[in-house]
mmCIF file of the protein (N, C-alpha, C, O) and its ligand, coordinates in Angstrom:
data_MODEL
# 
_entry.id   MODEL 
# 
loop_
_entity.id 
_entity.type 
_entity.pdbx_number_of_molecules 
1 polymer     1 
2 non-polymer 1 
# 
_entity_poly.entity_id                      1 
_entity_poly.type                           'polypeptide(L)' 
_entity_poly.nstd_linkage                   no 
_entity_poly.nstd_monomer                   no 
_entity_poly.pdbx_seq_one_letter_code       MSKPNRGRNIKKVANWRGTCPLCDRKRVKLLWPYTKDGDTINVCKICYAHQNKA 
_entity_poly.pdbx_seq_one_letter_code_can   MSKPNRGRNIKKVANWRGTCPLCDRKRVKLLWPYTKDGDTINVCKICYAHQNKA 
_entity_poly.pdbx_strand_id                 A 
# 
loop_
_entity_poly_seq.entity_id 
_entity_poly_seq.num 
_entity_poly_seq.mon_id 
_entity_poly_seq.hetero 
1 1  MET n 
1 2  SER n 
1 3  LYS n 
1 4  PRO n 
1 5  ASN n 
1 6  ARG n 
1 7  GLY n 
1 8  ARG n 
1 9  ASN n 
1 10 ILE n 
1 11 LYS n 
1 12 LYS n 
1 13 VAL n 
1 14 ALA n 
1 15 ASN n 
1 16 TRP n 
1 17 ARG n 
1 18 GLY n 
1 19 THR n 
1 20 CYS n 
1 21 PRO n 
1 22 LEU n 
1 23 CYS n 
1 24 ASP n 
1 25 ARG n 
1 26 LYS n 
1 27 ARG n 
1 28 VAL n 
1 29 LYS n 
1 30 LEU n 
1 31 LEU n 
1 32 TRP n 
1 33 PRO n 
1 34 TYR n 
1 35 THR n 
1 36 LYS n 
1 37 ASP n 
1 38 GLY n 
1 39 ASP n 
1 40 THR n 
1 41 ILE n 
1 42 ASN n 
1 43 VAL n 
1 44 CYS n 
1 45 LYS n 
1 46 ILE n 
1 47 CYS n 
1 48 TYR n 
1 49 ALA n 
1 50 HIS n 
1 51 GLN n 
1 52 ASN n 
1 53 LYS n 
1 54 ALA n 
# 
loop_
_struct_asym.id 
_struct_asym.entity_id 
A 1 
B 2 
# 
loop_
_chem_comp.id 
_chem_comp.type 
_chem_comp.mon_nstd_flag 
ALA 'L-peptide linking' y 
ARG 'L-peptide linking' y 
ASN 'L-peptide linking' y 
ASP 'L-peptide linking' y 
CYS 'L-peptide linking' y 
GLN 'L-peptide linking' y 
GLY 'peptide linking'   y 
HIS 'L-peptide linking' y 
ILE 'L-peptide linking' y 
LEU 'L-peptide linking' y 
LYS 'L-peptide linking' y 
MET 'L-peptide linking' y 
PRO 'L-peptide linking' y 
SER 'L-peptide linking' y 
THR 'L-peptide linking' y 
TRP 'L-peptide linking' y 
TYR 'L-peptide linking' y 
VAL 'L-peptide linking' y 
ZN  non-polymer         . 
# 
_pdbx_entity_nonpoly.entity_id   2 
_pdbx_entity_nonpoly.name        ? 
_pdbx_entity_nonpoly.comp_id     ZN 
# 
_pdbx_nonpoly_scheme.asym_id         B 
_pdbx_nonpoly_scheme.entity_id       2 
_pdbx_nonpoly_scheme.mon_id          ZN 
_pdbx_nonpoly_scheme.ndb_seq_num     1 
_pdbx_nonpoly_scheme.pdb_seq_num     101 
_pdbx_nonpoly_scheme.auth_seq_num    101 
_pdbx_nonpoly_scheme.pdb_mon_id      ZN 
_pdbx_nonpoly_scheme.auth_mon_id     ZN 
_pdbx_nonpoly_scheme.pdb_strand_id   A 
_pdbx_nonpoly_scheme.pdb_ins_code    . 
# 
loop_
_atom_site.group_PDB 
_atom_site.id 
_atom_site.type_symbol 
_atom_site.label_atom_id 
_atom_site.label_alt_id 
_atom_site.label_comp_id 
_atom_site.label_asym_id 
_atom_site.label_entity_id 
_atom_site.label_seq_id 
_atom_site.pdbx_PDB_ins_code 
_atom_site.Cartn_x 
_atom_site.Cartn_y 
_atom_site.Cartn_z 
_atom_site.occupancy 
_atom_site.B_iso_or_equiv 
_atom_site.pdbx_formal_charge 
_atom_site.auth_seq_id 
_atom_site.auth_comp_id 
_atom_site.auth_asym_id 
_atom_site.auth_atom_id 
_atom_site.pdbx_PDB_model_num 
ATOM   1   N  N  . MET A 1 1  ? 0.737   -1.045 0.010   1.00 0.00 ? 1   MET A N  1 
ATOM   2   C  CA . MET A 1 1  ? -0.016  -0.073 0.084   1.00 0.00 ? 1   MET A CA 1 
ATOM   3   C  C  . MET A 1 1  ? 0.846   1.316  -0.042  1.00 0.00 ? 1   MET A C  1 
ATOM   4   O  O  . MET A 1 1  ? 0.379   2.402  0.303   1.00 0.00 ? 1   MET A O  1 
ATOM   5   N  N  . SER A 1 2  ? 1.969   1.171  -0.502  1.00 0.00 ? 2   SER A N  1 
ATOM   6   C  CA . SER A 1 2  ? 2.973   2.351  -0.476  1.00 0.00 ? 2   SER A CA 1 
ATOM   7   C  C  . SER A 1 2  ? 2.318   3.490  -1.413  1.00 0.00 ? 2   SER A C  1 
ATOM   8   O  O  . SER A 1 2  ? 2.450   4.683  -1.140  1.00 0.00 ? 2   SER A O  1 
ATOM   9   N  N  . LYS A 1 3  ? 1.651   3.063  -2.459  1.00 0.00 ? 3   LYS A N  1 
ATOM   10  C  CA . LYS A 1 3  ? 1.180   3.861  -3.612  1.00 0.00 ? 3   LYS A CA 1 
ATOM   11  C  C  . LYS A 1 3  ? -0.329  3.969  -3.842  1.00 0.00 ? 3   LYS A C  1 
ATOM   12  O  O  . LYS A 1 3  ? -0.805  3.809  -4.966  1.00 0.00 ? 3   LYS A O  1 
ATOM   13  N  N  . PRO A 1 4  ? -1.078  4.243  -2.766  1.00 0.00 ? 4   PRO A N  1 
ATOM   14  C  CA . PRO A 1 4  ? -2.576  4.111  -2.749  1.00 0.00 ? 4   PRO A CA 1 
ATOM   15  C  C  . PRO A 1 4  ? -3.196  4.706  -3.813  1.00 0.00 ? 4   PRO A C  1 
ATOM   16  O  O  . PRO A 1 4  ? -4.167  4.147  -4.323  1.00 0.00 ? 4   PRO A O  1 
ATOM   17  N  N  . ASN A 1 5  ? -2.671  6.054  -4.350  1.00 0.00 ? 5   ASN A N  1 
ATOM   18  C  CA . ASN A 1 5  ? -3.318  6.645  -5.483  1.00 0.00 ? 5   ASN A CA 1 
ATOM   19  C  C  . ASN A 1 5  ? -2.788  6.645  -6.808  1.00 0.00 ? 5   ASN A C  1 
ATOM   20  O  O  . ASN A 1 5  ? -2.837  7.585  -7.601  1.00 0.00 ? 5   ASN A O  1 
ATOM   21  N  N  . ARG A 1 6  ? -2.095  5.115  -7.053  1.00 0.00 ? 6   ARG A N  1 
ATOM   22  C  CA . ARG A 1 6  ? -1.684  4.762  -8.335  1.00 0.00 ? 6   ARG A CA 1 
ATOM   23  C  C  . ARG A 1 6  ? -2.498  3.687  -8.706  1.00 0.00 ? 6   ARG A C  1 
ATOM   24  O  O  . ARG A 1 6  ? -3.159  3.007  -7.922  1.00 0.00 ? 6   ARG A O  1 
ATOM   25  N  N  . GLY A 1 7  ? -2.426  3.526  -10.130 1.00 0.00 ? 7   GLY A N  1 
ATOM   26  C  CA . GLY A 1 7  ? -2.940  2.286  -10.727 1.00 0.00 ? 7   GLY A CA 1 
ATOM   27  C  C  . GLY A 1 7  ? -4.208  1.824  -10.618 1.00 0.00 ? 7   GLY A C  1 
ATOM   28  O  O  . GLY A 1 7  ? -5.083  2.663  -10.834 1.00 0.00 ? 7   GLY A O  1 
ATOM   29  N  N  . ARG A 1 8  ? -4.567  0.686  -10.334 1.00 0.00 ? 8   ARG A N  1 
ATOM   30  C  CA . ARG A 1 8  ? -5.961  0.249  -10.388 1.00 0.00 ? 8   ARG A CA 1 
ATOM   31  C  C  . ARG A 1 8  ? -6.696  0.781  -9.175  1.00 0.00 ? 8   ARG A C  1 
ATOM   32  O  O  . ARG A 1 8  ? -7.923  0.840  -9.248  1.00 0.00 ? 8   ARG A O  1 
ATOM   33  N  N  . ASN A 1 9  ? -6.092  1.171  -8.081  1.00 0.00 ? 9   ASN A N  1 
ATOM   34  C  CA . ASN A 1 9  ? -6.841  1.668  -6.945  1.00 0.00 ? 9   ASN A CA 1 
ATOM   35  C  C  . ASN A 1 9  ? -7.785  2.786  -7.026  1.00 0.00 ? 9   ASN A C  1 
ATOM   36  O  O  . ASN A 1 9  ? -8.726  2.949  -6.249  1.00 0.00 ? 9   ASN A O  1 
ATOM   37  N  N  . ILE A 1 10 ? -7.461  3.597  -8.075  1.00 0.00 ? 10  ILE A N  1 
ATOM   38  C  CA . ILE A 1 10 ? -8.159  4.890  -8.029  1.00 0.00 ? 10  ILE A CA 1 
ATOM   39  C  C  . ILE A 1 10 ? -9.359  4.485  -8.806  1.00 0.00 ? 10  ILE A C  1 
ATOM   40  O  O  . ILE A 1 10 ? -10.224 5.360  -8.792  1.00 0.00 ? 10  ILE A O  1 
ATOM   41  N  N  . LYS A 1 11 ? -9.654  3.468  -9.448  1.00 0.00 ? 11  LYS A N  1 
ATOM   42  C  CA . LYS A 1 11 ? -10.927 3.157  -10.219 1.00 0.00 ? 11  LYS A CA 1 
ATOM   43  C  C  . LYS A 1 11 ? -12.013 2.941  -9.139  1.00 0.00 ? 11  LYS A C  1 
ATOM   44  O  O  . LYS A 1 11 ? -13.211 3.132  -9.348  1.00 0.00 ? 11  LYS A O  1 
ATOM   45  N  N  . LYS A 1 12 ? -11.477 2.516  -7.941  1.00 0.00 ? 12  LYS A N  1 
ATOM   46  C  CA . LYS A 1 12 ? -12.439 2.080  -6.673  1.00 0.00 ? 12  LYS A CA 1 
ATOM   47  C  C  . LYS A 1 12 ? -13.162 3.505  -6.366  1.00 0.00 ? 12  LYS A C  1 
ATOM   48  O  O  . LYS A 1 12 ? -14.296 3.499  -5.887  1.00 0.00 ? 12  LYS A O  1 
ATOM   49  N  N  . VAL A 1 13 ? -12.543 4.628  -6.627  1.00 0.00 ? 13  VAL A N  1 
ATOM   50  C  CA . VAL A 1 13 ? -13.114 5.872  -6.045  1.00 0.00 ? 13  VAL A CA 1 
ATOM   51  C  C  . VAL A 1 13 ? -14.154 6.628  -7.226  1.00 0.00 ? 13  VAL A C  1 
ATOM   52  O  O  . VAL A 1 13 ? -13.807 6.843  -8.387  1.00 0.00 ? 13  VAL A O  1 
ATOM   53  N  N  . ALA A 1 14 ? -15.246 6.908  -6.754  1.00 0.00 ? 14  ALA A N  1 
ATOM   54  C  CA . ALA A 1 14 ? -16.130 7.476  -7.822  1.00 0.00 ? 14  ALA A CA 1 
ATOM   55  C  C  . ALA A 1 14 ? -15.656 8.800  -7.882  1.00 0.00 ? 14  ALA A C  1 
ATOM   56  O  O  . ALA A 1 14 ? -15.074 9.387  -6.970  1.00 0.00 ? 14  ALA A O  1 
ATOM   57  N  N  . ASN A 1 15 ? -16.027 9.399  -9.383  1.00 0.00 ? 15  ASN A N  1 
ATOM   58  C  CA . ASN A 1 15 ? -15.716 10.663 -9.610  1.00 0.00 ? 15  ASN A CA 1 
ATOM   59  C  C  . ASN A 1 15 ? -14.295 11.052 -9.141  1.00 0.00 ? 15  ASN A C  1 
ATOM   60  O  O  . ASN A 1 15 ? -14.045 12.004 -8.402  1.00 0.00 ? 15  ASN A O  1 
ATOM   61  N  N  . TRP A 1 16 ? -13.359 10.153 -9.690  1.00 0.00 ? 16  TRP A N  1 
ATOM   62  C  CA . TRP A 1 16 ? -11.938 10.333 -9.273  1.00 0.00 ? 16  TRP A CA 1 
ATOM   63  C  C  . TRP A 1 16 ? -11.322 11.332 -9.946  1.00 0.00 ? 16  TRP A C  1 
ATOM   64  O  O  . TRP A 1 16 ? -10.376 11.954 -9.463  1.00 0.00 ? 16  TRP A O  1 
ATOM   65  N  N  . ARG A 1 17 ? -11.848 11.574 -11.191 1.00 0.00 ? 17  ARG A N  1 
ATOM   66  C  CA . ARG A 1 17 ? -11.138 12.466 -12.032 1.00 0.00 ? 17  ARG A CA 1 
ATOM   67  C  C  . ARG A 1 17 ? -12.074 13.602 -12.275 1.00 0.00 ? 17  ARG A C  1 
ATOM   68  O  O  . ARG A 1 17 ? -13.274 13.328 -12.291 1.00 0.00 ? 17  ARG A O  1 
ATOM   69  N  N  . GLY A 1 18 ? -11.701 14.836 -12.468 1.00 0.00 ? 18  GLY A N  1 
ATOM   70  C  CA . GLY A 1 18 ? -12.508 16.009 -12.668 1.00 0.00 ? 18  GLY A CA 1 
ATOM   71  C  C  . GLY A 1 18 ? -11.584 17.079 -12.502 1.00 0.00 ? 18  GLY A C  1 
ATOM   72  O  O  . GLY A 1 18 ? -10.363 16.947 -12.584 1.00 0.00 ? 18  GLY A O  1 
ATOM   73  N  N  . THR A 1 19 ? -12.334 18.397 -12.211 1.00 0.00 ? 19  THR A N  1 
ATOM   74  C  CA . THR A 1 19 ? -11.713 19.657 -12.357 1.00 0.00 ? 19  THR A CA 1 
ATOM   75  C  C  . THR A 1 19 ? -11.579 19.969 -10.662 1.00 0.00 ? 19  THR A C  1 
ATOM   76  O  O  . THR A 1 19 ? -12.442 19.871 -9.790  1.00 0.00 ? 19  THR A O  1 
ATOM   77  N  N  . CYS A 1 20 ? -10.253 20.350 -10.575 1.00 0.00 ? 20  CYS A N  1 
ATOM   78  C  CA . CYS A 1 20 ? -9.850  20.661 -9.073  1.00 0.00 ? 20  CYS A CA 1 
ATOM   79  C  C  . CYS A 1 20 ? -10.501 21.901 -8.728  1.00 0.00 ? 20  CYS A C  1 
ATOM   80  O  O  . CYS A 1 20 ? -10.424 22.896 -9.448  1.00 0.00 ? 20  CYS A O  1 
ATOM   81  N  N  . PRO A 1 21 ? -11.185 21.863 -7.567  1.00 0.00 ? 21  PRO A N  1 
ATOM   82  C  CA . PRO A 1 21 ? -11.908 23.058 -7.201  1.00 0.00 ? 21  PRO A CA 1 
ATOM   83  C  C  . PRO A 1 21 ? -11.199 24.185 -6.860  1.00 0.00 ? 21  PRO A C  1 
ATOM   84  O  O  . PRO A 1 21 ? -11.710 25.303 -6.926  1.00 0.00 ? 21  PRO A O  1 
ATOM   85  N  N  . LEU A 1 22 ? -10.003 23.981 -6.479  1.00 0.00 ? 22  LEU A N  1 
ATOM   86  C  CA . LEU A 1 22 ? -9.026  24.944 -6.215  1.00 0.00 ? 22  LEU A CA 1 
ATOM   87  C  C  . LEU A 1 22 ? -8.224  25.674 -7.462  1.00 0.00 ? 22  LEU A C  1 
ATOM   88  O  O  . LEU A 1 22 ? -8.313  26.881 -7.690  1.00 0.00 ? 22  LEU A O  1 
ATOM   89  N  N  . CYS A 1 23 ? -7.474  24.806 -8.187  1.00 0.00 ? 23  CYS A N  1 
ATOM   90  C  CA . CYS A 1 23 ? -6.665  25.425 -9.194  1.00 0.00 ? 23  CYS A CA 1 
ATOM   91  C  C  . CYS A 1 23 ? -7.283  25.346 -10.411 1.00 0.00 ? 23  CYS A C  1 
ATOM   92  O  O  . CYS A 1 23 ? -6.798  25.982 -11.346 1.00 0.00 ? 23  CYS A O  1 
ATOM   93  N  N  . ASP A 1 24 ? -8.409  24.586 -10.596 1.00 0.00 ? 24  ASP A N  1 
ATOM   94  C  CA . ASP A 1 24 ? -9.154  24.635 -11.994 1.00 0.00 ? 24  ASP A CA 1 
ATOM   95  C  C  . ASP A 1 24 ? -8.431  23.822 -13.014 1.00 0.00 ? 24  ASP A C  1 
ATOM   96  O  O  . ASP A 1 24 ? -8.647  23.992 -14.214 1.00 0.00 ? 24  ASP A O  1 
ATOM   97  N  N  . ARG A 1 25 ? -7.616  22.982 -12.586 1.00 0.00 ? 25  ARG A N  1 
ATOM   98  C  CA . ARG A 1 25 ? -6.928  22.092 -13.541 1.00 0.00 ? 25  ARG A CA 1 
ATOM   99  C  C  . ARG A 1 25 ? -7.910  20.996 -14.143 1.00 0.00 ? 25  ARG A C  1 
ATOM   100 O  O  . ARG A 1 25 ? -8.439  20.206 -13.361 1.00 0.00 ? 25  ARG A O  1 
ATOM   101 N  N  . LYS A 1 26 ? -8.171  20.923 -15.496 1.00 0.00 ? 26  LYS A N  1 
ATOM   102 C  CA . LYS A 1 26 ? -8.857  19.939 -15.919 1.00 0.00 ? 26  LYS A CA 1 
ATOM   103 C  C  . LYS A 1 26 ? -8.719  18.550 -16.000 1.00 0.00 ? 26  LYS A C  1 
ATOM   104 O  O  . LYS A 1 26 ? -7.723  18.194 -16.630 1.00 0.00 ? 26  LYS A O  1 
ATOM   105 N  N  . ARG A 1 27 ? -9.516  17.545 -15.489 1.00 0.00 ? 27  ARG A N  1 
ATOM   106 C  CA . ARG A 1 27 ? -9.337  16.111 -15.809 1.00 0.00 ? 27  ARG A CA 1 
ATOM   107 C  C  . ARG A 1 27 ? -8.163  15.689 -14.956 1.00 0.00 ? 27  ARG A C  1 
ATOM   108 O  O  . ARG A 1 27 ? -7.496  14.709 -15.291 1.00 0.00 ? 27  ARG A O  1 
ATOM   109 N  N  . VAL A 1 28 ? -7.852  16.451 -13.763 1.00 0.00 ? 28  VAL A N  1 
ATOM   110 C  CA . VAL A 1 28 ? -7.016  15.821 -12.676 1.00 0.00 ? 28  VAL A CA 1 
ATOM   111 C  C  . VAL A 1 28 ? -7.481  14.999 -11.807 1.00 0.00 ? 28  VAL A C  1 
ATOM   112 O  O  . VAL A 1 28 ? -8.656  15.035 -11.443 1.00 0.00 ? 28  VAL A O  1 
ATOM   113 N  N  . LYS A 1 29 ? -6.493  14.036 -11.302 1.00 0.00 ? 29  LYS A N  1 
ATOM   114 C  CA . LYS A 1 29 ? -7.142  13.072 -10.188 1.00 0.00 ? 29  LYS A CA 1 
ATOM   115 C  C  . LYS A 1 29 ? -7.440  13.824 -9.004  1.00 0.00 ? 29  LYS A C  1 
ATOM   116 O  O  . LYS A 1 29 ? -6.612  14.598 -8.524  1.00 0.00 ? 29  LYS A O  1 
ATOM   117 N  N  . LEU A 1 30 ? -8.721  13.618 -8.443  1.00 0.00 ? 30  LEU A N  1 
ATOM   118 C  CA . LEU A 1 30 ? -9.093  14.317 -7.261  1.00 0.00 ? 30  LEU A CA 1 
ATOM   119 C  C  . LEU A 1 30 ? -9.028  13.364 -6.121  1.00 0.00 ? 30  LEU A C  1 
ATOM   120 O  O  . LEU A 1 30 ? -10.124 12.979 -5.714  1.00 0.00 ? 30  LEU A O  1 
ATOM   121 N  N  . LEU A 1 31 ? -7.855  12.854 -5.457  1.00 0.00 ? 31  LEU A N  1 
ATOM   122 C  CA . LEU A 1 31 ? -7.979  11.916 -4.589  1.00 0.00 ? 31  LEU A CA 1 
ATOM   123 C  C  . LEU A 1 31 ? -7.338  12.269 -3.179  1.00 0.00 ? 31  LEU A C  1 
ATOM   124 O  O  . LEU A 1 31 ? -7.226  11.480 -2.240  1.00 0.00 ? 31  LEU A O  1 
ATOM   125 N  N  . TRP A 1 32 ? -6.934  13.610 -3.204  1.00 0.00 ? 32  TRP A N  1 
ATOM   126 C  CA . TRP A 1 32 ? -6.375  14.096 -2.078  1.00 0.00 ? 32  TRP A CA 1 
ATOM   127 C  C  . TRP A 1 32 ? -7.330  14.752 -1.109  1.00 0.00 ? 32  TRP A C  1 
ATOM   128 O  O  . TRP A 1 32 ? -8.160  15.469 -1.667  1.00 0.00 ? 32  TRP A O  1 
ATOM   129 N  N  . PRO A 1 33 ? -7.411  14.686 0.159   1.00 0.00 ? 33  PRO A N  1 
ATOM   130 C  CA . PRO A 1 33 ? -8.427  15.418 1.017   1.00 0.00 ? 33  PRO A CA 1 
ATOM   131 C  C  . PRO A 1 33 ? -7.787  16.871 1.395   1.00 0.00 ? 33  PRO A C  1 
ATOM   132 O  O  . PRO A 1 33 ? -6.624  17.053 1.755   1.00 0.00 ? 33  PRO A O  1 
ATOM   133 N  N  . TYR A 1 34 ? -8.837  17.905 1.227   1.00 0.00 ? 34  TYR A N  1 
ATOM   134 C  CA . TYR A 1 34 ? -8.292  19.106 1.521   1.00 0.00 ? 34  TYR A CA 1 
ATOM   135 C  C  . TYR A 1 34 ? -9.407  19.758 2.461   1.00 0.00 ? 34  TYR A C  1 
ATOM   136 O  O  . TYR A 1 34 ? -10.607 19.781 2.187   1.00 0.00 ? 34  TYR A O  1 
ATOM   137 N  N  . THR A 1 35 ? -8.814  20.289 3.626   1.00 0.00 ? 35  THR A N  1 
ATOM   138 C  CA . THR A 1 35 ? -9.824  21.102 4.789   1.00 0.00 ? 35  THR A CA 1 
ATOM   139 C  C  . THR A 1 35 ? -10.006 22.401 4.426   1.00 0.00 ? 35  THR A C  1 
ATOM   140 O  O  . THR A 1 35 ? -9.042  23.159 4.534   1.00 0.00 ? 35  THR A O  1 
ATOM   141 N  N  . LYS A 1 36 ? -11.234 22.888 3.943   1.00 0.00 ? 36  LYS A N  1 
ATOM   142 C  CA . LYS A 1 36 ? -11.346 24.225 3.719   1.00 0.00 ? 36  LYS A CA 1 
ATOM   143 C  C  . LYS A 1 36 ? -12.753 24.605 4.483   1.00 0.00 ? 36  LYS A C  1 
ATOM   144 O  O  . LYS A 1 36 ? -13.804 24.008 4.251   1.00 0.00 ? 36  LYS A O  1 
ATOM   145 N  N  . ASP A 1 37 ? -12.628 25.668 5.414   1.00 0.00 ? 37  ASP A N  1 
ATOM   146 C  CA . ASP A 1 37 ? -13.718 26.228 5.963   1.00 0.00 ? 37  ASP A CA 1 
ATOM   147 C  C  . ASP A 1 37 ? -14.647 24.932 6.835   1.00 0.00 ? 37  ASP A C  1 
ATOM   148 O  O  . ASP A 1 37 ? -15.865 24.901 7.014   1.00 0.00 ? 37  ASP A O  1 
ATOM   149 N  N  . GLY A 1 38 ? -13.811 24.121 7.195   1.00 0.00 ? 38  GLY A N  1 
ATOM   150 C  CA . GLY A 1 38 ? -14.507 23.057 8.005   1.00 0.00 ? 38  GLY A CA 1 
ATOM   151 C  C  . GLY A 1 38 ? -14.958 21.880 7.160   1.00 0.00 ? 38  GLY A C  1 
ATOM   152 O  O  . GLY A 1 38 ? -15.283 20.852 7.755   1.00 0.00 ? 38  GLY A O  1 
ATOM   153 N  N  . ASP A 1 39 ? -15.013 21.923 5.835   1.00 0.00 ? 39  ASP A N  1 
ATOM   154 C  CA . ASP A 1 39 ? -15.401 21.122 4.930   1.00 0.00 ? 39  ASP A CA 1 
ATOM   155 C  C  . ASP A 1 39 ? -14.288 20.115 4.261   1.00 0.00 ? 39  ASP A C  1 
ATOM   156 O  O  . ASP A 1 39 ? -13.250 20.690 3.936   1.00 0.00 ? 39  ASP A O  1 
ATOM   157 N  N  . THR A 1 40 ? -14.328 19.040 4.065   1.00 0.00 ? 40  THR A N  1 
ATOM   158 C  CA . THR A 1 40 ? -13.143 18.425 3.476   1.00 0.00 ? 40  THR A CA 1 
ATOM   159 C  C  . THR A 1 40 ? -13.578 17.990 2.126   1.00 0.00 ? 40  THR A C  1 
ATOM   160 O  O  . THR A 1 40 ? -14.499 17.187 1.976   1.00 0.00 ? 40  THR A O  1 
ATOM   161 N  N  . ILE A 1 41 ? -12.938 18.503 1.172   1.00 0.00 ? 41  ILE A N  1 
ATOM   162 C  CA . ILE A 1 41 ? -13.176 18.184 -0.363  1.00 0.00 ? 41  ILE A CA 1 
ATOM   163 C  C  . ILE A 1 41 ? -12.037 17.564 -0.913  1.00 0.00 ? 41  ILE A C  1 
ATOM   164 O  O  . ILE A 1 41 ? -10.978 17.598 -0.285  1.00 0.00 ? 41  ILE A O  1 
ATOM   165 N  N  . ASN A 1 42 ? -12.129 16.924 -2.157  1.00 0.00 ? 42  ASN A N  1 
ATOM   166 C  CA . ASN A 1 42 ? -11.004 16.444 -2.780  1.00 0.00 ? 42  ASN A CA 1 
ATOM   167 C  C  . ASN A 1 42 ? -10.326 17.277 -3.862  1.00 0.00 ? 42  ASN A C  1 
ATOM   168 O  O  . ASN A 1 42 ? -10.987 17.924 -4.674  1.00 0.00 ? 42  ASN A O  1 
ATOM   169 N  N  . VAL A 1 43 ? -9.088  17.252 -3.859  1.00 0.00 ? 43  VAL A N  1 
ATOM   170 C  CA . VAL A 1 43 ? -8.457  18.145 -4.609  1.00 0.00 ? 43  VAL A CA 1 
ATOM   171 C  C  . VAL A 1 43 ? -7.188  17.504 -5.174  1.00 0.00 ? 43  VAL A C  1 
ATOM   172 O  O  . VAL A 1 43 ? -6.880  16.391 -4.746  1.00 0.00 ? 43  VAL A O  1 
ATOM   173 N  N  . CYS A 1 44 ? -6.346  18.157 -6.186  1.00 0.00 ? 44  CYS A N  1 
ATOM   174 C  CA . CYS A 1 44 ? -5.450  17.569 -6.922  1.00 0.00 ? 44  CYS A CA 1 
ATOM   175 C  C  . CYS A 1 44 ? -4.215  17.372 -5.937  1.00 0.00 ? 44  CYS A C  1 
ATOM   176 O  O  . CYS A 1 44 ? -4.176  17.956 -4.853  1.00 0.00 ? 44  CYS A O  1 
ATOM   177 N  N  . LYS A 1 45 ? -3.191  16.503 -6.379  1.00 0.00 ? 45  LYS A N  1 
ATOM   178 C  CA . LYS A 1 45 ? -2.119  16.384 -5.432  1.00 0.00 ? 45  LYS A CA 1 
ATOM   179 C  C  . LYS A 1 45 ? -1.318  17.734 -5.230  1.00 0.00 ? 45  LYS A C  1 
ATOM   180 O  O  . LYS A 1 45 ? -0.703  17.949 -4.186  1.00 0.00 ? 45  LYS A O  1 
ATOM   181 N  N  . ILE A 1 46 ? -1.359  18.697 -6.356  1.00 0.00 ? 46  ILE A N  1 
ATOM   182 C  CA . ILE A 1 46 ? -0.707  20.002 -6.238  1.00 0.00 ? 46  ILE A CA 1 
ATOM   183 C  C  . ILE A 1 46 ? -1.238  20.609 -5.097  1.00 0.00 ? 46  ILE A C  1 
ATOM   184 O  O  . ILE A 1 46 ? -0.516  20.886 -4.139  1.00 0.00 ? 46  ILE A O  1 
ATOM   185 N  N  . CYS A 1 47 ? -2.393  20.831 -5.114  1.00 0.00 ? 47  CYS A N  1 
ATOM   186 C  CA . CYS A 1 47 ? -3.238  21.490 -4.016  1.00 0.00 ? 47  CYS A CA 1 
ATOM   187 C  C  . CYS A 1 47 ? -2.878  20.979 -2.691  1.00 0.00 ? 47  CYS A C  1 
ATOM   188 O  O  . CYS A 1 47 ? -2.492  21.679 -1.756  1.00 0.00 ? 47  CYS A O  1 
ATOM   189 N  N  . TYR A 1 48 ? -3.017  19.840 -2.679  1.00 0.00 ? 48  TYR A N  1 
ATOM   190 C  CA . TYR A 1 48 ? -2.627  19.055 -1.550  1.00 0.00 ? 48  TYR A CA 1 
ATOM   191 C  C  . TYR A 1 48 ? -1.310  19.055 -0.863  1.00 0.00 ? 48  TYR A C  1 
ATOM   192 O  O  . TYR A 1 48 ? -1.139  18.897 0.346   1.00 0.00 ? 48  TYR A O  1 
ATOM   193 N  N  . ALA A 1 49 ? -0.446  19.239 -1.718  1.00 0.00 ? 49  ALA A N  1 
ATOM   194 C  CA . ALA A 1 49 ? 1.047   19.618 -1.281  1.00 0.00 ? 49  ALA A CA 1 
ATOM   195 C  C  . ALA A 1 49 ? 1.159   20.819 -0.852  1.00 0.00 ? 49  ALA A C  1 
ATOM   196 O  O  . ALA A 1 49 ? 1.760   21.016 0.204   1.00 0.00 ? 49  ALA A O  1 
ATOM   197 N  N  . HIS A 1 50 ? 0.634   21.820 -1.539  1.00 0.00 ? 50  HIS A N  1 
ATOM   198 C  CA . HIS A 1 50 ? 0.384   23.310 -1.105  1.00 0.00 ? 50  HIS A CA 1 
ATOM   199 C  C  . HIS A 1 50 ? 0.077   23.469 0.347   1.00 0.00 ? 50  HIS A C  1 
ATOM   200 O  O  . HIS A 1 50 ? 0.701   24.096 1.203   1.00 0.00 ? 50  HIS A O  1 
ATOM   201 N  N  . GLN A 1 51 ? -1.170  22.668 0.455   1.00 0.00 ? 51  GLN A N  1 
ATOM   202 C  CA . GLN A 1 51 ? -1.729  22.777 1.944   1.00 0.00 ? 51  GLN A CA 1 
ATOM   203 C  C  . GLN A 1 51 ? -0.741  22.250 2.910   1.00 0.00 ? 51  GLN A C  1 
ATOM   204 O  O  . GLN A 1 51 ? -0.629  22.860 3.973   1.00 0.00 ? 51  GLN A O  1 
ATOM   205 N  N  . ASN A 1 52 ? -0.073  21.299 2.714   1.00 0.00 ? 52  ASN A N  1 
ATOM   206 C  CA . ASN A 1 52 ? 0.809   20.720 3.794   1.00 0.00 ? 52  ASN A CA 1 
ATOM   207 C  C  . ASN A 1 52 ? 1.941   21.404 3.909   1.00 0.00 ? 52  ASN A C  1 
ATOM   208 O  O  . ASN A 1 52 ? 2.595   21.329 4.949   1.00 0.00 ? 52  ASN A O  1 
ATOM   209 N  N  . LYS A 1 53 ? 2.316   22.128 2.920   1.00 0.00 ? 53  LYS A N  1 
ATOM   210 C  CA . LYS A 1 53 ? 3.539   22.990 3.021   1.00 0.00 ? 53  LYS A CA 1 
ATOM   211 C  C  . LYS A 1 53 ? 3.330   24.084 3.841   1.00 0.00 ? 53  LYS A C  1 
ATOM   212 O  O  . LYS A 1 53 ? 4.192   24.296 4.695   1.00 0.00 ? 53  LYS A O  1 
ATOM   213 N  N  . ALA A 1 54 ? 2.395   24.814 3.776   1.00 0.00 ? 54  ALA A N  1 
ATOM   214 C  CA . ALA A 1 54 ? 1.941   26.025 4.388   1.00 0.00 ? 54  ALA A CA 1 
ATOM   215 C  C  . ALA A 1 54 ? 2.062   25.849 6.061   1.00 0.00 ? 54  ALA A C  1 
ATOM   216 O  O  . ALA A 1 54 ? 1.726   26.770 6.805   1.00 0.00 ? 54  ALA A O  1 
HETATM 217 ZN ZN . ZN  B 2 .  ? -5.420  21.501 -7.640  1.00 0.00 2 101 ZN  A ZN 1 
# 
């Protein structure tokens, strides 16, 4: 389970690919949780990395 967001694992998640609500990248994988204003939404890994860096 070292790479849970790679390969066929992502197919188990509904709506796993779409437009990131934060950076508006199209057809990215939205598999990373992001907490904003008390709500948890799914974002791309780039926004997820930014959240953890700050
Ligand atoms: Zn993003």
